[in-house]
LOVEX-326615 format. One line per 2 residues: number of its first residue (from 1); their letters; for each residue z, y, x of N, C-alpha, C. Coordinates in nm, 4 decimals. Each point is the difference from the previous one (the first is absolute). Last residue first. Layout:
! residues N
NUM> A> Z,Y,X,Z,Y,X,Z,Y,X  ...
This chain:
! residues 175
175> KL> -5.5328,-3.9311,3.2838,-0.0892,0.1039,-0.0552,-0.1418,-0.0502,-0.0083  0.3761,-0.2410,0.1953,-0.0029,-0.0102,-0.1456,-0.0936,0.1021,-0.0632
173> IG> 0.0990,-0.0193,0.4717,-0.0829,-0.1145,-0.0387,-0.0136,-0.0126,-0.1505  0.2711,0.3454,0.1942,-0.1371,0.0123,0.0491,-0.0903,-0.1138,-0.0444
171> EL> 0.4766,-0.0041,-0.0970,-0.0762,0.0996,-0.0754,-0.1460,0.0065,0.0413  0.3897,-0.2713,0.1720,-0.1215,-0.0607,-0.0543,-0.0890,0.1017,-0.0731
169> PK> 0.4399,0.0991,0.1936,-0.0953,-0.0314,0.1073,-0.1335,-0.0581,-0.0515  0.3630,0.1004,-0.3158,-0.0675,0.1166,0.0559,-0.0989,-0.0346,0.1130
167> LQ> 0.3237,-0.2704,-0.2849,-0.1426,-0.0319,0.0128,-0.0805,0.1136,0.0626  0.4721,0.0284,-0.0965,-0.0144,-0.1161,0.0879,-0.1467,-0.0352,0.0239
165> EM> 0.1126,0.3467,-0.3056,0.0296,0.0425,0.1366,-0.0183,-0.1161,0.0985  -0.0286,-0.0343,-0.4878,-0.1245,0.0198,0.0743,0.0228,0.0415,0.1454
163> DI> 0.2717,-0.2771,-0.3834,0.0339,0.1023,0.0985,-0.1199,0.0169,0.0934  0.0065,-0.1897,-0.5275,-0.0253,-0.0278,0.1417,0.0305,0.1215,0.0860
161> DS> 0.1596,-0.2056,-0.4753,-0.0261,0.1347,0.0488,-0.0148,-0.0101,0.1515  -0.1018,-0.4038,-0.3805,0.0976,0.0651,0.0872,-0.0467,0.1404,0.0381
159> NQ> -0.2291,-0.3583,-0.2620,0.0982,0.0733,-0.0789,0.1023,0.0748,0.0849  -0.3420,-0.2756,0.1935,-0.0714,0.0939,-0.0880,0.0969,0.0871,-0.0790
157> IA> 0.1747,-0.3491,0.2628,-0.0480,0.1099,0.0845,-0.0722,0.1045,-0.0849  0.1403,-0.3977,-0.2069,0.1163,0.0830,0.0330,-0.0423,0.1211,0.0832
155> KL> -0.3296,-0.3193,-0.0982,0.0411,0.0676,-0.1229,0.1171,0.0946,0.0280  -0.1459,-0.2759,0.3524,-0.1012,0.1015,-0.0315,0.0390,0.0801,-0.1235
153> MV> 0.2713,-0.3651,0.1158,0.0156,0.1086,0.0962,-0.1000,0.1122,-0.0297  -0.0361,-0.3987,-0.2408,0.1189,0.0726,-0.0449,0.0209,0.1227,0.0885
151> MF> -0.3366,-0.2950,0.1272,-0.0401,0.0724,-0.1204,0.1170,0.0832,-0.0550  0.0903,-0.2757,0.3672,-0.0977,0.1009,0.0404,-0.0412,0.0845,-0.1202
149> DE> 0.2830,-0.3758,-0.0603,0.0707,0.1174,0.0502,-0.0965,0.1107,0.0401  -0.1566,-0.4301,-0.1235,0.0327,0.0825,-0.1162,0.0703,0.1288,0.0433
147> PN> -0.0957,-0.3339,0.3276,-0.1181,0.0755,-0.0445,0.0270,0.0907,-0.1204  0.4225,-0.0875,0.2994,-0.0997,-0.0937,-0.0509,-0.1181,0.0809,-0.0522
145> MN> 0.4562,0.0447,0.3754,-0.0798,0.0537,-0.1085,-0.0933,-0.1105,-0.0501  0.3672,0.0241,0.3677,-0.0105,-0.0923,-0.1128,-0.0710,0.0600,-0.1216
143> EG> 0.0784,0.3644,0.3402,0.0636,-0.1315,0.0101,-0.0180,-0.0763,-0.1299  -0.2987,0.4083,0.2806,0.1130,-0.0217,-0.0891,0.0594,-0.1372,0.0219
141> LI> -0.4228,0.3919,0.1447,0.0932,-0.1017,0.0474,0.1197,-0.0087,-0.0939  -0.5347,0.1761,0.0240,0.1204,0.0173,-0.0807,0.0933,-0.1148,0.0356
139> RI> -0.4511,0.2593,0.2257,0.0868,-0.1181,0.0036,0.1255,0.0337,-0.0794  -0.5289,0.1988,0.0279,0.1402,0.0251,-0.0333,0.0737,-0.1330,0.0016
137> VA> -0.4875,0.2590,0.1726,0.0718,-0.1266,-0.0127,0.1454,0.0358,-0.0252  -0.5229,0.2534,-0.0236,0.1458,0.0071,0.0092,0.0554,-0.1400,-0.0197
135> FG> -0.5024,0.2884,0.1312,0.0779,-0.1095,-0.0561,0.1481,0.0272,0.0150  -0.4945,0.3015,-0.0502,0.0842,-0.0675,0.0981,0.0716,-0.1170,-0.0638
133> SD> -0.3653,0.3187,-0.1706,0.1362,0.0548,0.0028,0.0862,-0.0583,0.1101  -0.4640,-0.1282,-0.1129,-0.0020,0.1438,0.0266,0.1390,0.0632,0.0065
131> KK> -0.0576,-0.4808,-0.0789,-0.0749,0.0397,0.1184,0.0051,0.1500,0.0291  0.3890,-0.2806,-0.2262,-0.1203,0.0607,-0.0554,-0.0734,0.0646,0.1172
129> NG> 0.4574,-0.3562,-0.1250,-0.0905,0.0694,0.0900,-0.1221,0.0509,-0.0756  0.5464,-0.2443,-0.0233,-0.1133,0.0605,-0.0676,-0.0881,0.0710,0.1000
127> YL> 0.4573,-0.3523,-0.0690,-0.1039,0.0432,0.0935,-0.1166,0.0537,-0.0807  0.5526,-0.1817,-0.0192,-0.1062,0.0639,-0.0764,-0.0994,0.0544,0.1011
125> VF> 0.4188,-0.3831,-0.0070,-0.0908,0.0810,0.0799,-0.1089,0.0531,-0.0925  0.5404,-0.2190,-0.0135,-0.1264,0.0218,-0.0693,-0.0842,0.0879,0.0913
123> ED> 0.4476,-0.3369,0.1026,-0.0863,0.1141,0.0271,-0.1213,-0.0020,-0.0924  0.3523,-0.3274,-0.0106,0.0660,0.0944,0.0897,-0.0801,0.1290,0.0167
121> IA> 0.0649,-0.4202,-0.3912,-0.0929,0.0844,0.0752,0.0792,0.1018,0.0817  0.0880,-0.4368,-0.2945,0.0806,0.0677,0.1021,-0.0918,0.0816,0.0917
119> DE> -0.1625,-0.2788,-0.3547,0.1302,0.0328,-0.0587,0.0932,0.0700,0.0992  -0.4445,-0.1380,0.1245,-0.0157,0.0727,-0.1259,0.1324,0.0395,-0.0638
117> KG> -0.0215,-0.0419,0.5287,-0.0237,-0.0949,-0.1085,-0.0034,0.0779,-0.1306  -0.1495,0.2467,0.4533,0.1176,-0.0754,-0.0427,-0.0395,-0.1027,-0.1042
115> VF> -0.2550,0.4632,0.0785,0.0438,-0.0889,0.1065,0.1288,-0.0656,-0.0479  -0.4605,0.2568,-0.2479,0.1432,-0.0160,0.0188,0.0261,-0.0983,0.1108
113> YV> -0.4066,0.3745,-0.2150,0.0375,-0.1268,0.0626,0.1514,-0.0111,-0.0030  -0.4363,0.3002,-0.2325,0.1446,-0.0140,0.0135,0.0258,-0.1408,0.0532
111> AA> -0.4439,0.3761,-0.0018,0.0555,-0.1335,-0.0191,0.1512,0.0061,0.0192  -0.4985,0.3234,-0.0694,0.1424,-0.0139,0.0303,0.0431,-0.1435,-0.0260
109> GE> -0.4894,0.3036,0.1213,0.0854,-0.0579,-0.1017,0.1433,-0.0063,0.0456  -0.5248,-0.0039,0.2235,0.0862,0.1019,-0.0588,0.0847,-0.0654,-0.1070
107> KG> -0.2573,-0.2793,0.2756,-0.0293,0.1264,0.0689,0.0887,0.1139,-0.0489  0.0136,-0.4360,-0.1998,0.0544,-0.0059,0.1355,-0.0197,0.1295,0.0757
105> SG> 0.0228,0.0469,-0.5295,-0.0692,-0.0921,0.0901,0.0664,0.0003,0.1370  0.2607,0.1053,-0.4855,-0.1150,0.0490,0.0746,-0.0604,-0.1067,0.0877
103> FK> 0.4927,-0.0877,-0.1154,-0.0828,0.0904,-0.0789,-0.1163,0.0457,0.0871  0.4225,-0.4124,-0.0289,-0.1014,0.0742,0.0743,-0.0829,0.0816,-0.0973
101> ML> 0.5083,-0.3133,0.0712,-0.1078,0.0555,-0.0826,-0.0935,0.0821,0.0866  0.3234,-0.2991,0.1898,0.0520,0.0016,-0.1357,-0.1052,0.0527,-0.0965
99> QQ> 0.0024,-0.2517,0.5155,-0.0541,0.1046,-0.0868,0.0523,-0.0160,-0.1421  0.2305,-0.1297,0.4853,-0.0577,-0.0612,-0.1198,-0.0444,0.1099,-0.0957
97> YK> 0.1284,-0.0754,0.5381,-0.0257,0.1074,-0.0949,-0.0731,-0.0596,-0.1201  0.0986,-0.2817,0.3566,0.1308,0.0505,-0.0432,-0.0137,0.1158,-0.0984
95> ED> -0.3787,-0.2184,0.2168,0.0528,-0.0697,-0.1175,0.1364,0.0519,-0.0456  -0.3828,0.3020,0.2442,0.1020,-0.0962,0.0405,0.0649,-0.0585,-0.1252
93> KL> -0.3142,0.3615,-0.0070,-0.0530,-0.1339,-0.0270,0.0996,-0.1092,0.0394  0.0673,0.4706,0.0833,0.0359,-0.0383,-0.1370,-0.0613,-0.1334,-0.0420
91> IE> -0.0986,0.1891,0.4290,0.1441,-0.0233,-0.0080,0.0366,-0.0539,-0.1382  -0.4430,0.1366,0.0631,0.0292,-0.1233,0.0737,0.1484,-0.0350,-0.0080
89> NL> -0.1423,0.4085,-0.1849,-0.0495,-0.1118,-0.0807,0.0283,-0.1333,0.0681  0.1014,0.3932,0.2381,0.0929,-0.0224,-0.1107,-0.0436,-0.1176,-0.0870
87> KS> -0.2890,0.1325,0.3464,0.1244,-0.0540,0.0563,0.1002,-0.0323,-0.1114  -0.3975,0.2205,-0.1217,-0.0251,-0.1404,0.0344,0.1248,-0.0663,0.0573
85> RE> 0.0143,0.4607,-0.0821,-0.0018,-0.0721,-0.1277,-0.0239,-0.1492,0.0244  -0.0275,0.2861,0.3696,0.1394,-0.0136,-0.0449,0.0076,-0.0765,-0.1324
83> TD> -0.4316,0.0976,0.1699,0.0728,-0.0876,0.0925,0.1421,-0.0256,-0.0483  -0.2669,0.3124,-0.2364,-0.0487,-0.1365,-0.0207,0.0748,-0.1005,0.0882
81> FQ> 0.0978,0.4569,0.0621,0.0439,-0.0421,-0.1336,-0.0412,-0.1453,-0.0243  -0.1603,0.2074,0.3849,0.1404,-0.0377,0.0152,0.0563,-0.0481,-0.1337
79> GQ> -0.4340,0.1656,-0.0096,0.0042,-0.1204,0.0837,0.1422,-0.0508,0.0167  -0.0738,0.4143,-0.2235,-0.0371,-0.1155,-0.0823,0.0012,-0.1309,0.0794
77> NQ> 0.1157,0.4961,0.1014,0.0755,-0.1193,0.0401,-0.0337,-0.1248,-0.0829  -0.1958,0.4577,-0.0532,0.0062,-0.0235,0.1443,0.0677,-0.1319,0.0385
75> EN> -0.0392,0.1675,-0.4580,-0.1332,-0.0324,0.0536,0.0045,-0.0363,0.1477  0.4470,-0.0957,-0.2585,-0.0900,0.1139,-0.0103,-0.1331,-0.0386,0.0640
73> AK> 0.5271,-0.2194,-0.1782,-0.1375,-0.0123,0.0484,-0.0741,0.1321,-0.0160  0.5363,-0.1525,0.0576,-0.0908,0.0878,-0.0744,-0.1378,-0.0068,0.0626
71> FA> 0.4475,-0.3371,-0.0308,-0.1059,0.0452,0.0895,-0.0951,0.0841,-0.0836  0.5506,-0.2021,-0.0340,-0.1271,0.0448,-0.0572,-0.0940,0.0485,0.1097
69> LV> 0.4976,-0.2734,-0.1432,-0.0881,0.0299,0.1121,-0.1359,0.0350,-0.0588  0.5568,-0.0816,-0.1544,-0.1354,0.0398,-0.0369,-0.0760,0.0318,0.1278
67> NM> 0.4698,-0.2772,-0.1915,-0.0696,0.0557,0.1149,-0.1424,0.0296,-0.0441  0.5135,-0.0785,-0.2522,-0.1454,-0.0080,-0.0017,-0.0530,0.0635,0.1279
65> KK> 0.4948,-0.2533,-0.1934,-0.0725,0.1135,0.0565,-0.1500,-0.0235,-0.0131  0.3492,-0.2522,-0.2465,0.0720,0.0482,0.1182,-0.0678,0.1202,0.0643
63> LS> 0.0481,-0.2718,-0.5094,-0.0893,0.0739,0.0878,0.0790,0.0596,0.1159  0.2016,-0.2206,-0.3728,-0.0486,-0.0971,0.0991,-0.0936,0.0658,0.1012
61> EM> 0.1788,0.2416,-0.3721,0.1071,-0.0263,0.0968,-0.0457,-0.0984,0.1074  -0.2860,0.0972,-0.3646,0.0069,0.1154,0.0899,0.1102,-0.0175,0.1052
59> TK> -0.0414,-0.3333,-0.3349,-0.1191,0.0024,0.0848,0.0072,0.1147,0.0997  0.3364,-0.0299,-0.3254,0.0124,-0.1108,0.0949,-0.1172,-0.0001,0.0984
57> QE> -0.0130,0.3128,-0.3521,0.1076,0.0315,0.0941,0.0116,-0.1071,0.1075  -0.2988,-0.0778,-0.3539,-0.0510,0.1034,0.0905,0.1049,0.0383,0.1033
55> KA> 0.1295,-0.2995,-0.3360,-0.0983,-0.0646,0.0874,-0.0552,0.1009,0.1010  0.2870,0.1588,-0.3374,0.0764,-0.0824,0.0953,-0.0943,-0.0657,0.1005
53> SL> -0.1842,0.4477,-0.1985,0.0514,-0.1226,-0.0613,0.0773,-0.0770,0.1060  -0.0376,0.5382,0.0294,-0.0672,-0.1250,0.0342,0.0611,-0.1159,-0.0764
51> LE> 0.1589,0.4577,-0.0028,-0.1314,0.0003,-0.0640,-0.0780,-0.1291,0.0252  0.4351,0.0959,0.1889,0.0181,-0.0042,-0.1453,-0.1342,-0.0015,-0.0749
49> PK> 0.0232,0.0420,0.4825,0.0313,-0.1343,-0.0494,0.0118,-0.0083,-0.1516  -0.3078,0.3312,0.2814,0.1296,0.0143,-0.0661,0.0319,-0.1345,-0.0634
47> SN> -0.3243,0.1344,0.4356,0.0159,-0.0708,-0.1271,0.1402,0.0212,-0.0544  -0.2798,0.1694,0.4005,0.0990,0.0731,-0.0793,0.0192,-0.0621,-0.1375
45> FI> -0.3004,-0.1136,0.3944,-0.0310,-0.0116,-0.1418,0.0987,0.0732,-0.0898  0.0340,-0.0418,0.4851,-0.1138,0.0850,-0.0353,-0.0241,0.0025,-0.1506
43> SP> 0.3178,-0.2823,0.2433,0.0519,0.1205,-0.0650,-0.1117,0.0952,-0.0425  -0.0608,-0.4097,0.2598,-0.0052,-0.0140,-0.1462,0.0504,0.1230,-0.0747
41> SV> -0.2173,0.0659,0.4858,0.1178,-0.0692,-0.0528,-0.0121,-0.0089,-0.1515  -0.3829,0.0317,0.4103,0.0506,0.0575,-0.1234,0.1197,-0.0806,-0.0481
39> DV> -0.3408,0.1213,0.4512,0.0982,-0.0952,-0.0505,0.0682,0.0672,-0.1180  -0.5016,0.0829,0.2465,0.1194,0.0522,-0.0664,0.0883,-0.1178,-0.0407
37> SI> -0.4791,0.1657,0.3027,0.0994,-0.1027,-0.0266,0.1242,0.0638,-0.0609  -0.5587,0.0768,0.1325,0.1179,0.0653,-0.0542,0.0953,-0.1114,-0.0384
35> FD> -0.4332,0.0280,0.3771,0.0703,-0.0581,-0.1139,0.1151,0.0889,-0.0439  -0.2771,0.0839,0.3819,-0.0993,-0.0298,-0.1032,0.0633,-0.0526,-0.1281
33> SS> 0.2349,0.0932,0.4139,-0.0261,0.1239,-0.0741,-0.1044,-0.0209,-0.1096  0.3558,-0.3755,0.1988,-0.1370,0.0486,0.0123,-0.0201,0.1259,-0.0843
31> ET> 0.4031,-0.2843,0.0229,-0.0062,0.1076,0.0990,-0.1392,0.0601,0.0148  0.0835,-0.3690,-0.2986,0.0933,0.1071,-0.0353,-0.0112,0.1191,0.0941
29> KE> -0.2293,-0.4396,0.0346,-0.0711,0.1167,-0.0533,0.0897,0.1181,-0.0331  0.1664,-0.4291,0.1716,-0.1042,0.0491,0.0909,-0.0592,0.1320,-0.0478
27> VF> 0.3143,-0.2224,-0.2784,0.0654,0.0493,0.1212,-0.1030,0.0605,0.0955  -0.1608,-0.2116,-0.3905,0.0720,0.1234,-0.0320,0.0599,0.0606,0.1257
25> YK> -0.1947,-0.4214,0.0461,-0.1030,0.1019,-0.0227,0.0658,0.1354,-0.0297  0.2763,-0.3763,0.0326,-0.0488,0.0406,0.1321,-0.1034,0.1113,-0.0132
23> QL> 0.1525,-0.1883,-0.3999,0.1084,0.0733,0.0645,-0.0430,0.0492,0.1383  -0.2903,-0.2789,-0.2382,0.0023,0.1332,-0.0571,0.1088,0.0845,0.0650
21> SP> -0.2119,-0.3830,0.2928,0.0733,0.0046,-0.1263,-0.0011,0.1443,-0.0488  -0.2559,-0.3706,0.3856,0.0229,0.1337,-0.0543,0.0767,-0.0090,-0.1315
19> NQ> 0.0734,-0.3703,0.3807,-0.0940,0.0350,-0.1053,0.0275,0.1414,-0.0486  0.2582,-0.2566,0.3239,-0.0972,0.0934,0.0546,-0.1023,0.0434,-0.1042
17> DC> 0.5277,-0.2153,0.0326,-0.1178,0.0097,-0.0837,-0.0930,0.1090,0.0545  0.3382,-0.2927,0.3080,-0.0006,0.1207,-0.0823,-0.1328,0.0107,-0.0732
15> SM> 0.1041,-0.3375,0.3284,0.0140,-0.0357,-0.1406,0.0052,0.1223,-0.0910  -0.0236,0.0308,0.4781,-0.1236,-0.0605,-0.0491,0.0084,-0.0305,-0.1484
13> LT> 0.3830,0.1672,0.2249,-0.1047,0.1015,-0.0032,-0.1299,-0.0554,-0.0567  0.3566,-0.3005,0.0618,0.0351,0.0991,-0.1020,-0.1094,0.1051,-0.0130
11> IA> -0.0376,-0.3158,0.3438,-0.0232,-0.0632,-0.1304,0.0279,0.0986,-0.1125  0.1013,0.1415,0.4363,-0.1447,-0.0136,-0.0174,-0.0339,-0.0609,-0.1357
9> VL> 0.4530,0.0252,0.1243,-0.0528,0.1341,-0.0236,-0.1506,-0.0069,-0.0262  0.2099,-0.3994,0.1244,0.0422,0.0407,-0.1341,-0.0532,0.1388,-0.0359
7> SL> -0.0744,-0.1568,0.4378,-0.0778,-0.0787,-0.0962,0.0344,0.0398,-0.1435  0.2529,0.1868,0.3494,-0.1353,0.0559,-0.0015,-0.0887,-0.0734,-0.0995
5> II> 0.4305,-0.1725,0.0666,0.0077,0.1308,-0.0666,-0.1388,0.0625,-0.0080  0.0338,-0.3996,0.2395,0.0264,-0.0253,-0.1420,0.0015,0.1319,-0.0772
3> KK> -0.0364,0.0154,0.4683,-0.1245,-0.0490,-0.0605,0.0177,-0.0237,-0.1490  0.3767,0.1205,0.2587,-0.0905,0.1129,-0.0133,-0.1288,-0.0413,-0.0713
1> M> 0.3088,-0.3349,0.1117,0.0482,0.0803,-0.1101,-0.0927,0.1184,-0.0267
């Protein structure tokens, strides 16, 4: 009996996904002093429902939370910047991260990815980097979103009154 239980535990441990993932990366880097990490609730947008269309309201209600992870580059940490950017690029090459759009080049630019099926997206990932500034990764978690929802969300966010207090930890990197 002991051998069976030990075998099951060993199989379970071996079957755990050992591949790097964005979630694991966030967890590892959250405690690092080289990174700025912020969890943002949808309330940051202070959206007034009466000012949103029905589609915008539905989209904003599907939004559950956002996680922001940023690395501020400077002359002293360019090696670490390149290493961390390479790690993120490798993670985002995984087939579960489907690219929705891309701006700029591989060295500098931004991209939007999604996780899930096109009609049931669970996560949007925004990744932008610039050699002299650093990079930021934003995970937008929701339920049953679709690519159109991303554009609707951007429009609703532009028309909202953003609560800057929640973004205070990012001030240093945004300058």
